[in-house]
N, C-alpha and C positions, 0 to 999 in steps of 0.2 A: 648053139649059135644065137638063138633067140634070147637066151639069158644074158649073154654078153652084150647084145644090142640094147636090151632093156636096162642093164646096169649103166651102159654108156649114156643112154638117154637120161637116166636118173642123175648121173654125175653132172651132165651138162645143165639140167634143170636146177640142180642144187647150186651151181655156180652163179645162177641168176640171183643177185643179192636183193633181199627184201629189206627196205629201211622202214622202221616203224615210227619215224619222226614225221610230224606234220607241220605245216605253216612255214613262214619265213623265219630265218635265224638271224638275230641281231648279233653284233660283235660281243664276244664274251659270254654268250648264252650257251646253254647246254640242251641236249636232246637225248631221248632214249633211242639208241640205234639197235638194229636187230638183224639177224641172219637166220635162215631156216634151211633144213635139209631133210629129205626123205631117203633113207638108205635101207639096205638089207639087214644090217646089224646095228646095235645100239652104239657101239664104239665108233663106227664109221659115221653114223648120223650125228653124233656129238662133235666129232672132229670136223666134219663138213659144215655144220651150223656155226661152229666157232670160226672157221675160215671165212665163211660168208659174212659174219659179223665184223671181222677185222677188215675185210674188203669194203664193207659199207662205211666204216668209220674213216678209213684212209681215203676213200673215194670222195668224201665230203670235206677232206682236209681238216679233220677233227682229231683230238687226242682222247683216248680212252680214260675214263675216270671211275674208280670203284671196281667192284667185283662183277664178273659175268654171271648172270642168272640163266640157268639152263633148265628147260622143261621139255620132257619127251613123252610121247604116247606110242604105245605098241599097237601096231595094226596086225592084220591077218598075216601079211607076208613082208611087212616092212616096219620101220621105226621112223617116226616124225619128230624132229627136235627143233626148238626155237631157242636161240641164244640172244639175250638182251644185255645191254650195258650202257651206262651213262657215257656220253661223249660231249666234250666241250671244245670251243673255238680255241 
C-alpha cells in the first residue's frame, strides 16, 4: 500500500513541469525547454521526462525544434531524468 502511494506521489510530482528557460521571450525567439521526472525504472523516468517536456513546450505555446537531449542519473531506489529541447515561437 505504501509503495502505491509513493508511486502515485512520484507520478504527481513528475507531472509538475519544469521549464529551463529564463527571461522574457520576444516574438520569433527560441528557448531551451525542459522536463524532469524521478521514477522507479529508467524507461518510466525517460517517458515521464519526455511527457513533461512536451507539456512545457505546449504550455508556452511554442513548437519543438531539433532533437530531445535526455540525461539520466541512477539513484539508490529510483532514476532521475531531464529532457531538454529547443523550442521556438
